[in-house]
Steps between C-alpha positions, in 0.01 A plus 500: 500500500336225703310378197814407320615262777431134435433282789736206544342194618689272738625175341477615145765403228753764392471622156726331228786715367675392171819682590536307817462168312782580255733586783436172672570297181828683445617423847419133456700479173800664658490260788489203265794635300702559814419152621597344164821697487578401857439132418719523187773671702483232763512226235790665322683547826440135582622394157807721520570372851463141383727558201760676715487232766521228236797672333677542832436134574635406159808720552552349844465149353744583220742649752482177699544302177803709407655448843428128491646486150809687619539263796463195277762635259742569787439145622553365148818706473629336817411154372684567173804617700514162673503306174844387387642236274834361389382536143635826349233516230222459756655770722490743208128430454438548873677838493278603210183410694628676813541814289141466374372481859698812598370692200140401571540604863628841389205546261250412771648751741467774237140409406197671657293258703186630326629373165308174516596377152871531576462329837316208334767485229773485764314223681506294181874567456558395861315174432717439193821569694389267779422223250842547341663480842321172574638367174853600602454347845398173337793524260749572780358217713537267203859613446577465871354152500703417192812652656450296815467187291806597295699572817406160636599342172824701504573392857436140408716542190779658706476223756507240223787686332690505829444126539602447139810714551583304813450171316703639210784598734493159660489338158777730379713405797430136435562546129818698562620238745411226257669691218804551719510133583448409136770745398733362760406149402549576133852634551772276369736395775857383471706259704836329513703790367855385430796713382825355363802639314570372149849505340599513136466122475140530619587330827403609849760682710516742793834656407431856403794525263367215287131585497358631175138513606259424782219253450186549704248215499165475680165328461171673431259298712171361379201738515178410316341849541808698395497669157626263233717579203831672433649685796838652574723428798751766603813480718680780679863419582679704769875483549689483830474880519118479481486680165266365236689344207355562156626555150230760427326737738209510256412142590187583696195297601196595700393311809180603676531854366871532589768523232817294563822454307585135437820317414360229272166340409346203323156425356326187623186328371309437820192275481427455867728202552832521682784603272872560556661819379872574462637845418863578422664829582844602363685806624726699269710601802532140619445381856697560817519322832206546731131431545266556207127533554245408235130598513251335264174679401196493282292809433274379784763475772813346644560132422797447728846611610829313513870561572827360372847541648780528245861433600 
């Protein structure tokens, strides 16, 4: 039994065992695999974390963009509400653009903030609407400037018209006064009216029983601006009872728009120079005692009045 024991010397090297070597290599490979997998997991986790963080940042940015876009649209909506014009056609166009702003605002509110393409599209539409609004502002300012200029012109025109109307009224008054004076000056006047009774022998008498007719004579005075040519002189004879004497009630003439019955008349050729006119009036009923009144007229007015006393 003692012979089989081998002495072990101190400090000697252990014997090499192939099984032990394989076990050590396997452990090393497993460690490397675990390490690699751990590194890959860490890298993947880092990548996923980066992607998630980046996406959250993008979503946050888009949310801010959406809110800013919404605020800008609300502001634009308020600016459109303040735009007004006296031009009906322009107001119709403004209402159309206001409706576009409201519709875009509704679409933005319904859109997910993460929908970047839609948000960018809406930003472009906002820019277009803002540019259009600037165009309308310029157009309204131009119209307002034009309206101010037109109002000034209208005020000047009204002032000038008022002055013209005032001058016209003054001129009309002057013209009317001048026309009145001319009309008055152009009227033919009479003077020296004389009434006598004429008997059957064509002699003058004041005895009523012998008178066959009354002769009324007067002069038409000279007037260079009076109408020239044929004119008619009328007489109205009133008896002692004040009743107009005429052989025909249809003997009517017009004087200044008034129709009068006359007793007798005569046409005279008046050329502006003084001319004497005599008119004879015979009464079928004869004449009685009393005062007879004779009025002489033209169509322009009274020439004169005279009386005769018959015995």
